[in-house]
N, C-alpha and C positions, 0 to 999 in steps of 0.2 A: 366483235366483229368474227369471232371464229366459228360461228354456225352460219355466216352468211351465205357461203358456198351450198350448204345442205338445204338452205331454205329455197335458194334459187333453183336448185335441181327439183325439189319437191314441187314447187308451185309451176315450174316449166312442164313437168309431167303431168300436172292436172291442166293445164291447158293444152295438153296433146301436141307438144311441140318438140322437136328435136333440137340436139345442140346446133346442127346445121341451121333449122329456121331461126331458132335466136339469134345467132351470129349474123345471119344476112340481115335481120332488122337493126341489128346494133351495129351492123357495118364493121364487122371484126371477123377474126378466123373463129372456126370452131374449136381449135386448140385454145384459143383464149377464154372461151367458154368452159372447156373440160378443166383447164387450171383453177378457174374460178371455183368450180362446182367440187373438185377435189382437194380443195383448198392449198394449192401450191402459190397462189397470187391472189390478191384481192382486189376489188373494184375501187376506184377512188369514188369520191361523193358525187361528182358529176354525173360518171356513169352508172352509179347506184341508181340516182333519179331517174335516168334513161332506162335501165333495165325495169324499174318499178313500172313506167308508164307504158313500155312493151308489154308487160305482163300483167297490167291493170290492176295492180295492188298497191297499197300504201308502201312508202320506204319501211316503216317501221315493221311491216309484214315480213320483208327480207331479212331485217336486223334481228328481229327478235322471234319471228315465225308466226304463220296465221293462227295459231292456236290461240294467240293474244286476243285476236279479234273475236274468236268464237266464246272465250270466257267474258269479254266486256257484253257480249249479246246476252248471255246468261244474266250476267250482272242487271243488265238494264231490266229484264223480264223481273228478277227478285226484288228490285227497287219499286218498280211499279205495282207489283202484288202487294209487298209492305205497306207502301202508301195507301194503296186503295182499300187495303183490310183496315188499317188504322183508322183512316178517314171515316169508314163506315162504321166502325165499332165506337169510336168517339160520338159520333152522331148518335147512336143508339143509346150511349151511356148518357150523354146529356138530357135526351128525351126522356129516359126512364128515372133519372136522379128525382127530379120533383115528385114523380109518381111515387116513387119509393118514400121519400120524405113524407107526403101526404099519408101513407099507407101507416110509417111509423108512428106519426100523431094519432091515428084513428085507433090502432091496435098495440102500440107501446111495443111493437116490433122493430128493433133498428138494424137487424142482421141484414136486411135487402140494402137500405141506404149505404150502411158501411161498404158492403160488398162492393157496390158500384162505385163509391165515391173514393174510399181508400184503398182496395185492392187493384179492382179491374183497370181503373182510370191510371194509375200510375204505370201499369204494365204496359197498357195501350201507348202511353204517351213515349215510352222507351222504345216501343216499335216504331213509332212516327219518327222519333229523333234519329233512329238507324236508317229508315227509308230515305230521310231527307238527306243524310250524307251519302248513301249509295247512289241517289239521283244525281246529286251535284257532282260526284266524280265520274260517273257515267256520261250525263246529258251535257252537263256544263264543262267537261274536261278538266275539273279541279284536281290536280295531284299535288298534295300539299308536301310530299316527300321525295318527289323526283328531283334527283341533283343536289339532294341535301347531304351533310357530312355524316360520317358513320354515328358520330356523337346524337347528332338530333332525330336519326332514325332509331338508334338504341332507345332515346328518351320517348319518342312515339311508341316503340313496343311496350315500354313500362307502363304508359298511361294507357294503352289499349288493355293490357291483362290488368290492371288497378280497376278499371272500368268494368272489365268483365267479370272480375271477383265480387265488387260491389252489387252489381247487377243480378249474379247468380245468387247471391247470399238473399239479396232482397225478392228475388222471384220465388225461392225457395220458402222464405218466411211469409210471404203474401199468400202464396197457395196454402200453406199450413194454417194462415189466420181465416183464409177463406173456408177451408174444410171444417173448422173450429166454428166459425159463425152459422155455415149451413147445417152442421150436426144439431147445434143448439137449437136453430130454427125449426127443423124437421122435429126434433124431440118435443119443442115446445107446443107445436102444432099437435102433435100426436096425443099428448099427456092432457092438453086442453079438452080434446074430444072424448077422451076416455073418462078422465077424473074431473074434468072440469075446472082445473087450478094448476099452475106450473112454478116453480119455486127454482130460479136458475140457480140460486146459492148451492142448493143440494145436489147439483149435477155435476160430475167431474167433466172439466173442458179437456179437449184434445191438447190446447196450448196453454201452459202455466199463465196466470194472470199476470205475472211481472213482464213476462216477453210480449203480451197484447199490450199492456199499457205503454212500454217501450215502443213498440210499433206505431201505436196511434200517436204518441208523442212525436215520433220521427216524421209521419205523415202530415201533423197538423201544423207542428211548430216549425218545421224546418223545410215544410214545403217540398215534400220528396216527389210530388208530381213535376214539378219543373225540374228537379234533379234528375229525376229519370229519363225526360225529354234530352237533357244535357248528355247524360252518360250515353243514352242510345247513340247520339251523334258522334261522341268521343270512340264509341266502337266502330263506327263506320269510318270516321276520317282517318284515325290512328293505327287501322289495321294496315301493317306493311307486309306484304308478302314478298316471298323469295324473289318472283319476278320483278317487282316494283322496285327492291333493293339492288338488284342486280342490273338494272338500267342506270343506276348512278354511276357506274364504273364504264359505262359506254361513252367513247371520246366524242360520238356525235349524237344529238338528239334533233328530232325533226318534229 
């Protein structure tokens, strides 16, 4: 509650109100408002609600500052963009995958199918999971870690960083695999046009064969697409900011 006075002063000035104006509407003295804003005294809960009504803001804006509201607006925009982009990309991938499979049967070229199914799809699912978590927090008001103990918040941070590291490793690995497949695909098409034949075993890959096999095993046998969706959601839900962690120590929540 230490910043309540500063927040009252800031919002009052934004409303073009003097201390006398605010005091008149609250039926108190100007000195009382001055004491609140200077931190010499603090309003009780009932008066805090009344001040919020007069200033036409939420009580949380007086406690935590109006900046939090602006952050949530940006968070809403990010979540909508993430969900929209993920849904569009998933639709495109699902439409192109059968065509890529048919192309592979006809030309014996598996790169397009592998890129769509085993590289881009898991990455987009991770984005979808993150977008779902962000939307749940901003639109549904889900706050999993507000009011929790320090140990729980610490555990949430650990889960967040584990998910972030795993997704980062997978993203680098997937993009490396995508570059390798694209390179071989391009080289095969080029050599077929110039030489009429192509021997993939004689071409050095950008990624070692053991890493390729391990990547495909993880994708196929461990269904990393679903895991990517889960990890993306974990990134969103388990991100505990300083602002959120600080709210745990507030004696009042609204």
